[in-house]
C-alpha angles and dihedrals in degrees: 000000000000137000135190113242105165135052127243140309086050128025128206118208129193106219119177090332094311126108118228120187113214111203121198093010092175096055110127111238100170110038095187095057097025089238111168131203090257091049087054091050091050091049090055091046089053093057095037103137091046098049093046090049091050094048102031114146095336125130103255132203113209124216102210128192105192090180098033122252090314089069136052125301118233120206102210121192097162118070110260117252121264098041116163118249093254093063112107125213139178126213113238120192126215103194094181091064099030090239140115136197133206100222128195117262112195114220099154137030088245088068089059092049092048090051091053087049084057087056097261115157103165129041116206111184129189118246089242132068136235094258091066114003093180096058115064122216095191131065113202125205110196116196101200113183117212118232096275095040112103128203093264087066090051089052092052093050092046088058090054090047090052090049094053094043090054090050093055094041098250124140112222123202112203130205137167114254094226087246129057099306143065135236128207119195124200120191111228138185109269093236101113138062125239092267094061095041087053091047089053091046091052092049090052091049090052091053090051089050092051090053096044107027093153091060106025135071130178093183109144104215113066093215089060097051123105103251090219095058137079121247115218096214104211091166090079084083092063118111115280093009112129138180132193111285125235109284092019114139113232122232094241128117096257092050095231119185130223095241132192113237136180120251089246093055092058091077090065110016124122105206091201089068092068108089140139087271098052108032099068092064090045092051092046089054101040106020119213109335089200093056093116099048096106091055093056104069120171131198116224098216096109092051092048087053087054090049091052090048091051093047093047087054090056101260107152126210098255091203095056131244100286100091 
């Protein structure tokens, strides 16, 4: 997949027929683990099919660490300067601010490697694609534990999520967040705008809360949430909200990875065990556990009916109308 052709201090890699120059390959990005820029590149090469599938053709915000984790983090929406001609972008408008950004759209593994060369550690894609940025094709269920909610609680809620998804005929694809939570992605028909996808996500979250009120909250304001509960963060489906993709490294000292898992694994999994050191061997053995996601497309109609039911019963959108 890649081969070194030039001696230190810079390294040139051939990736899918494209040459990417890696400057300062020995720069330490993760002081706690000693992970270098080249180590980070090699990690992404090892999960190539998975990271390209996760990012493919989506506007992508980059979390860059020009000086490694010891320095500042840069949230980069616009494509960094100096991109090679083969890099693809899509223009995203932000009408509220009167601005736009040409964001990276990964189409090849070389795009990922070039982004790492530009000091990217984390990849945060939109849930829509370049062909129609305003119509998401991915519904994201973010299980976000509050400070006193342990991973056993996350496991219990994940079981309820799986149960509800099965009942409505949706296939969910779980992954660790790279932190304390869990994400479940559902591929959807790109028929609805962000507002309706978010309405559907809120209706689903409320149903999970009804079935597991001891563990789940949908309370909007963080200060009002029970610190021992798990927040089902439906707002991750709002426009321009992004979360770390499958196989993205997280910018934390232990270099954890947001890692696809099976539903059965959730009962025993320790998300801290998935790191840049351990995930390559797992990927080599199991391949991409999200490989079938594009073949399991769900229509949101049942959830939108739930949303209408809740709204008719007087349930307000706690986040307001501007989403």
